[in-house]
N, C-alpha and C positions, 0 to 999 in steps of 0.2 A: 504494500500500500504506500502510495506517495504522500508527501506532506500535504499536497494540494487536496487529495481525497480526504485526508484526516481533518481538514479545516473547513467545516461547512460555512456557508454565508450567514452572517448574522441576521436574525429575523427582524431586527429593527435597527435603524440608524440612530445615532446619538450625538449630542452636542455636549461640550464640556459643561459640567455642573448640572446636567439634566437629572432630575430626581427619578429614582427607580419607582417610587411609590406612585408616580403619576402615570405609569404605563399600564394599560389594561391587561389584566391577568398576569401582571408581573413580567410581561414580555413574552409570554407563551404565544406561539404562532404555529398554525397548521402548515404554513409554507415551510417553516423550519423543520417540522416533522417530516414533510415529504422529501426535503433535501437530505435529511439524515437517513431516511429509509432507502432512498435511491443509492446513497453512498454505501450502505451496508450490502445491498444486493449486488453491487459491482465487485464486492470482495468474494472471490471464488472460495477461498478457504472458509469464510463464514457460512456460505451457502452449503458447502459440503458438510461442515461440522454440525450445522443445526438442522438441515433438512434431510440429508442422506444417511448419516450415521445412525440415528435412532431407528429409521426404517430397516436398515441392514441388520441391526441388532435384533429387531423383532422377527425378521425372516429367519435369522440364524437360531434363535433361542425359543421362539414361540409357536412355530408352525409344525412341530413334531406331530406325527399321526396320533400318538397317545394323548397329547395335550388337547387335540381337537375332539377326542372321544371322551375325555374326563371332564366332569362337571366342576364348576366353581361358582357358588352362589346361584345367580339367575342365568348363568351362561356356562361357557367352558373355560378351561385353563388358558387356551389361546387368547380369549378375550381378556382374561386377567393380565397376561403378559402384555397385550396390546395397550391396555390402560397404563401400565407401568412404564412402557416405552414412550407413550405419549407424554407422560409426566417428565421423563428424562429428556425428551426432545425439547419440551417447553423450558426446562431448566437450562439446558445448553444455550438455547436461543436468547433467553432473557439475560443470562449471565454474560454472554458474549456481547449483547447489545449494550448493557450497562458498562462493561469493562472497556469499551472503546474509548472512554474518556481518558484512559491512560495514554493513548496515542496523541490525543489532543493536548494533553498536558505537556508531552515531550515537544510538540510543535509550537507551544506557546499560546495556544488558543484559549486555554482557561484564564490566562492572565488578561487577555484582550477583553474577556467578558466583563471585567471590572469596569471597563470604560463604557459599557452599554447599559441600558435600563433593565437588562435581564436579571431578575432576582434568582437567588439560589433555588428556591422551590420551583420556579418556572423552568429552569434548566433541567432539574431533576425530572419534572413532569414530562418534558420533551423526550428525554432519554428513556423513561419508563414506557411512554407511549410507543416509541419505535421498537423497543425490546418486546413489548407485548404483541405488536403486529407480527414480528418475526416468530414469536412463540405460537401464535394462532396458525401461521402457515405450517409450522412443524407439526402441530397436533393434527391438522387436517390431512397432511400427507400420510402420517402414520395411520390415521383412521381409515383413509381411503384404501391404502394397501391392505390393511387388516380385513376390510370388508370383502376382499377377494381372496383372502388367504386362510379362511377357516374360522375366523372369530365369530362366535355366536352369542348374542345377548338381545334382550328385548329392545325395541326401537327407542323407547324413552330412556333406557339405560345408556344406549349409545350416545344420545345427545347430551344427557346430563353428565355422564362421566367425562367425556371429552371437554365439555364446557368447564367443568370444575378443574380439570387438569390444566386448562389454559388460564383461568382466572386466578387460581392459587399460586401460579408461577410468578406472580408479581413480587413475591418475597425474594426471588432470585434476580429480578431486575434490580431491586435495591441492593442485593448482595453484590452483583456485578459492579454497580456504581461505587460502592464502598471499597471493594477490592481494587477497582481501577485507580482510585486515588492513593492506594497504599503500595501497589506493586509497580515495578518498572515496566515501561511500555513494550520493550522488546520481547518479553516472554510472559506477558500476563496470562494469556490463555493456555500456554504450555504448563503453567503452574496450576491454573484453575481447573483445567480438564481432569487431571488425576484427582484433584481435591473433590470435584463433584462426583467422580466415580466412587471414591472412598465414602463420601457422605451418603451416596445412594445405597451402598452396601450396609453402612451403619444404621441408616434410617429405615431399613426394611423394604426398600424399593425393588431391589434385585432378588432378595431372599426373604420369603415370608417370615414374619416375626415369630410364629409358632415353631419355626425350625432353627431359631437362633439361640435358644436357651433363655432362662428367666433373667439372668443378669444382663445379657446383651439386649433383650427385649425391653428391659427397663431403661437402659441407657439410650436406646433408639428414640425414646419419646422426647428427649431434649435436643435432638438434632433438627435442623431446619427442613430436612427432607421428610421427616415422619408425618407431619401434619398434611402436607400436600398429597402424599401417597394414600393416606387413609381416607381423606375427603374424596379424592378422585375415584377410588375403588369402592366407596361405600354404597353407591347405588347398585353395584353388582353383588357385593358380598355381605354388606351390613355387618362387617367385622370392625372391631376397634371402637374406641370411645370417640364419638364425633365431637363432643364438647372439648375434650383434651386436644384433638387435632385442630379445631378452629382456634383455640387459645394459642397453640403452638405457632400457627401461621401469623396471627395478629402480633404476637410478641416479637417474632423474628423480623417481620416486615417493619415494625416500628424501630427496632434496634438498628437495622441496616439503613433505613431511611435517615434516621437521626445522624448516624455515622457518616453517611454520604454528604449530608448537608454541612456537617461540621468540617469535613475535609475540603469541601468546595469553598467554604468561607476562608479557610486557611490558605488555599491556593490563590484565590483572587485577591486576598489581602496583601500579597507580596508585590503587587504592581507599584 
C-alpha cells in the first residue's frame, strides 16, 4: 500500500482557529466513509484476508459428510461451523479495518486531523462504519457459500445468526482501532492475525466450550470472543448464558472504544 492510498481526503476543509464543536456530527461524513471503503477494497491483501480466508476455513473444516449428517440444535454441525466462521470473518474484517489507522499514523495523517474540525469520536465512527461494511461483506460471502455446501438450519435462524455475527463484531472494530494506535504500522496485522486466532480458540469459537474442560470454559467467558460467538450461535443452539454474552460484548466494546479515543487524542495532541 502506498502512502497516497493510506491518506484519505479529509471530509471537511478547515481554517485556522475553526472550532470543532461547530461542525455537524463532529465532522462525520459519508463521503469520507466511501473514500475509506474504496481504499480498503483496493488492498488485495485485505480482501483476501477478510473475504476469502474465512470461507476457505469453512470449506476445509465444516463440510465433512459426518458434520452434514449430525445435528446441532435446530440445524446440523455444518451450520454450527458456518456461524463460527462467519463470526471469525467479521472479526478479521473489523479488526483489519480499525487497525488501518496504524498506516495513517506512520504517514502523518493522524496529526493532520488536529488541524481539521474532525472530532475524535467522529473519526472513530468513520473507521467503525467502514470496518462494519467490510464485516457485512465477509459474513454474506461465508453464508452464501454455506448455503450451497450442506449447512442446514431454519430460515429465521439463518438470518438472525448471520445478522448477530455481523452486529456483534463491532467490538473488534474498536479493538482494531485501539491496536492500530498501539502497534507499529509495518506489521500490525501480522501481529493481530495470530492474536485473533488464539482469542478464537480461547473464547470457544473454534472448539466448543463443553470440550475445553471446566477451567478453560470459565476463562473463555472473559475473552472478547466469547460473547460474540455465543450470541451468534444462540438462535441455532440456545446454549450458553445470553445475559453473560451480551455483558461481555458491551464491556469489551466500551473498553476498546475508550482506549481508541484516548490514543487518538494523544496522537493528535502532538501537532
